[in-house]
C-alpha positions in Angstrom: 108.1 19.4 192.0 107.1 20.7 195.4 109.4 23.7 194.9 107.7 24.6 191.6 104.3 24.3 193.3 105.4 26.5 196.2 107.0 29.1 193.9 103.9 29.2 191.7 101.6 29.7 194.8 103.8 32.6 196.1 103.7 34.3 192.6 99.9 34.0 192.4 99.6 35.4 195.9 101.9 38.3 195.1 100.1 39.3 191.9 96.6 38.9 193.4 97.5 41.5 196.0 98.6 44.2 193.5 97.1 47.7 193.7 94.0 48.4 191.7 92.5 51.9 191.6 89.0 50.5 191.4 89.0 48.5 194.6 90.4 50.5 197.4 93.9 51.6 196.9 94.9 52.8 200.3 93.3 56.2 200.1 91.8 56.1 203.6 88.3 55.4 204.9 85.0 57.1 205.0 82.5 55.6 207.6 84.5 52.4 207.6 84.5 52.0 203.8 87.8 52.1 201.9 88.2 55.1 199.6 89.5 54.9 196.1 90.8 57.5 193.7 89.0 57.5 190.3 90.6 58.0 186.9 89.8 61.8 186.9 90.9 62.4 190.5 87.6 62.0 192.3 87.5 60.3 195.7 84.8 57.6 196.3 83.8 54.5 198.1 81.5 51.7 196.9 78.2 51.3 198.7 76.3 48.0 199.4 74.6 48.2 196.0 77.9 48.6 194.1 77.4 52.3 193.4 80.3 54.8 193.7 79.6 57.4 196.3 81.9 60.4 195.9 83.2 62.3 198.9 85.3 65.5 199.3 88.8 65.1 197.7 90.3 66.3 201.0 89.2 63.0 202.6 91.5 61.0 200.3 95.0 60.3 201.5 96.3 58.9 198.2 99.9 59.4 197.0 
């Protein structure tokens, strides 16, 4: 039973750490904020109010 619990916990941790393009996908940083790549190729970060602030595409280091 302990093995099943441990395996389930590891699986949940693995899937919760998957990439999401809306929440910082490793595109670099702008003023300490993680950059994301939008669905149409724009590069942005989310400010304190939850608004997307777009920056120059050259600042993004996405694959």
